[in-house]
C-alpha positions as CSV (number, residue, x, y, z in Angstrom):
1,M,-10.3,-7.7,3.6
2,F,-7.6,-7.5,0.9
3,N,-8.5,-6.8,-2.7
4,I,-5.9,-9.0,-5.2
5,D,-6.8,-9.3,-8.7
6,Q,-4.9,-12.3,-9.8
7,R,-5.6,-10.7,-13.9
8,S,-3.3,-7.9,-13.1
9,S,-0.1,-7.6,-14.4
10,T,0.8,-5.9,-10.9
11,P,2.5,-9.3,-8.7
12,I,0.6,-10.5,-6.3
13,Y,2.9,-9.9,-3.0
14,Q,2.9,-6.3,-4.6
15,Q,-0.7,-6.0,-4.3
16,L,-1.0,-7.1,-1.0
17,V,1.9,-4.5,-0.1
18,Q,-0.4,-2.0,-0.7
19,E,-3.7,-3.0,0.1
20,I,-2.1,-3.5,3.5
21,K,-0.7,0.0,3.6
22,E,-4.0,1.6,2.2
23,A,-5.7,-0.1,5.1
24,I,-3.5,1.6,7.6
25,L,-3.3,5.1,5.9
26,R,-7.3,4.4,5.8
27,G,-7.3,3.9,9.6
28,V,-8.9,0.0,9.1
29,L,-5.8,-1.6,10.5
30,Q,-4.6,0.6,13.3
31,P,-0.6,0.6,15.4
32,G,-0.6,-2.4,17.6
33,D,-3.0,-4.4,15.0
34,K,-2.6,-8.1,14.6
35,L,-2.4,-9.6,11.1
36,P,-3.4,-12.6,9.8
37,S,-1.2,-15.5,10.2
38,V,0.9,-16.2,6.7
39,R,-1.5,-19.4,6.5
40,D,-4.6,-17.9,7.1
41,L,-4.1,-15.2,5.1
42,A,-3.3,-17.6,2.3
43,S,-6.0,-19.5,3.0
44,R,-8.4,-16.6,3.1
45,L,-7.0,-15.0,-0.8
46,T,-6.5,-18.6,-1.9
47,I,-2.7,-17.3,-2.2
48,N,0.5,-19.4,-1.7
49,P,1.8,-18.5,1.4
50,N,5.3,-17.9,-0.1
51,T,3.6,-15.1,-1.6
52,I,2.1,-13.9,1.7
53,Q,5.8,-14.4,3.4
54,K,7.0,-12.1,0.7
55,S,4.8,-9.6,1.4
56,Y,5.2,-9.4,4.9
57,Q,8.7,-9.4,4.6
58,E,8.9,-6.2,2.1
59,L,6.3,-4.5,4.7
60,E,8.9,-5.2,7.8
61,R,11.7,-4.0,5.5
62,Q,9.6,-0.8,5.2
63,K,9.2,-1.1,8.9
64,V,5.7,-0.9,8.6
65,I,5.3,-4.4,10.3
66,E,6.6,-6.2,12.6
67,T,7.0,-10.0,14.3
68,L,7.2,-10.8,17.0
69,R,7.9,-14.9,16.8
70,G,5.5,-16.6,18.6
71,K,2.8,-13.7,18.8
72,G,2.4,-12.7,15.7
73,T,2.8,-10.0,13.4
74,F,2.0,-6.5,13.9
75,V,1.1,-3.0,12.7
76,C,4.5,-1.1,13.8
77,L,3.1,1.4,16.5
78,A,6.0,4.2,16.1
79,Y,6.7,3.8,12.4
80,Q,8.6,6.8,10.8
81,A,7.3,7.4,6.9
82,R,11.4,8.0,5.9
83,E,12.6,8.5,2.4
84,D,13.9,5.4,0.2
85,E,15.3,6.4,-3.2
86,E,14.5,3.6,-5.0
87,K,11.0,4.2,-3.9
88,M,11.4,7.7,-5.2
89,R,12.3,6.9,-8.2
90,E,9.8,4.3,-8.9
91,L,7.0,6.6,-7.6
92,K,8.4,9.3,-9.7
93,E,7.8,7.1,-13.2
94,N,4.4,5.7,-12.0
95,L,3.5,9.1,-11.4
96,R,5.2,10.7,-14.5
97,K,3.1,8.0,-16.2
98,T,0.1,8.7,-14.7
99,L,0.4,12.4,-16.0
100,V,1.1,11.3,-19.3
101,E,-2.1,9.3,-19.8
102,A,-4.2,12.1,-17.7
103,H,-3.2,14.2,-21.0
104,Y,-4.5,11.5,-23.1
105,L,-8.0,11.3,-21.3
106,G,-7.9,15.0,-22.3
107,L,-7.4,16.1,-18.4
108,D,-5.9,19.6,-17.8
109,Q,-3.8,20.5,-14.7
110,K,-6.8,22.0,-12.8
111,R,-8.9,18.3,-13.0
112,I,-5.3,16.9,-12.7
113,V,-5.0,18.3,-9.2
114,K,-8.6,18.3,-8.2
115,L,-8.7,14.3,-8.9
116,V,-5.2,14.3,-6.7
117,R,-7.1,16.7,-3.9
118,Q,-10.4,14.3,-4.0
119,L,-7.9,10.7,-3.9
120,M,-5.9,12.5,-0.8
121,Q,-9.1,13.2,0.9
122,E,-10.5,9.7,0.1
123,L,-7.3,8.9,2.1
124,G,-7.2,10.3,5.0
125,I,-4.0,12.6,3.8
126,G,-2.8,15.8,3.1
127,E,-5.2,17.9,5.7
128,G,-5.3,21.2,5.0
129,L,-4.0,21.3,1.6
130,E,-5.5,24.4,-0.6
């Protein structure tokens, strides 16, 4: 269900947050869908349950998922995208690093924009971008 790279420099809990968000974006997970329990997912991914819990807490903080006592954890029905200053700074820094790498790979602006459009199309976002 989720792909975690144990050798990545990105913390596992952040990888899981990203994987869940992408699954929602791609429509693999729908609003109202129940997520696996912390123990079940930890067992499936062979990850410490505390790491799963940390991921779920971050997703709850971002209002992407919600936990209903005695029922489980679900994708929020009414998720509202919202700007977060800290996340925006992080996003800008990541984009800056990516653009520097793209430059050193010899990609020009046209190829970078084409690549971004392809990725957005794969994720099903940005419909109608010209």
